[in-house]
N, C-alpha and C positions, 0 to 999 in steps of 0.2 A: 450543475453538480450532478444532476440525473444521468447525463451522458458518461460522466467519469465512473459513476456507480455501476452502469450497465457495462461498460468497458472492463471494469474490474471483475464483474461477475463472469464475464465471457472468458477472460484470461485466467481466472481462477479455476474454472471448470475444464479448460484446456491444459492447465499446468504450465502455461507459457512464461518462462522465467523472464524473458526480454520484455513481453507485454506487461507482466506485473511490476517489473522494475520501473518502467515508464509511467504507467497509469497510477501506480501506488504513490510515486513521488509527486505527480501532479495533483492528484486527489488529496493527499495529505496537506500539501501546501495550501490548497484552497480551504481545507477544514480548519487549519490553523489560523488562517486569516479571519475566519469566522468565529474564532475563539472555541473550537470544538476539538481540543487536543486529545481528549480520551478517545473519541471516535477515530481520530487519525491513528492513534496508537492500535486500535483494534483492527484497522485495515492493514497495518504492517503485520500484526501478529497473524492474521488470516493469510497474507501473502507468504509469510515465512513458513507457515504450515503447508501451504499448497505447493511449495517449491522445496520441500524437505530441508529446511533451514539453510537456504541459500545465503552465503557470506555477505553478498552485496547488500541484500535486503536487511540483514541483521545490522550491518554497519549504518545503513540509512535510518533504521528505527532507533539505534542507540544515539545517533547524532540529534535526532529529534527530541529525545528524552532529556537532553543537556539543557 
């Protein structure tokens, strides 16, 4: 889990849309499996903010909320 968090922080700092799409999806999947849904949503919100509301990330977050 720590590696995902570190990768997320790097991509967030760089504003890497591709990197955030990949790492956020994998990180949130792991968090949900650990029953940590709110934390997963928080990561999506951070990724969406870092990428200026990228529609792919919004779709992934919305799918997670269902």
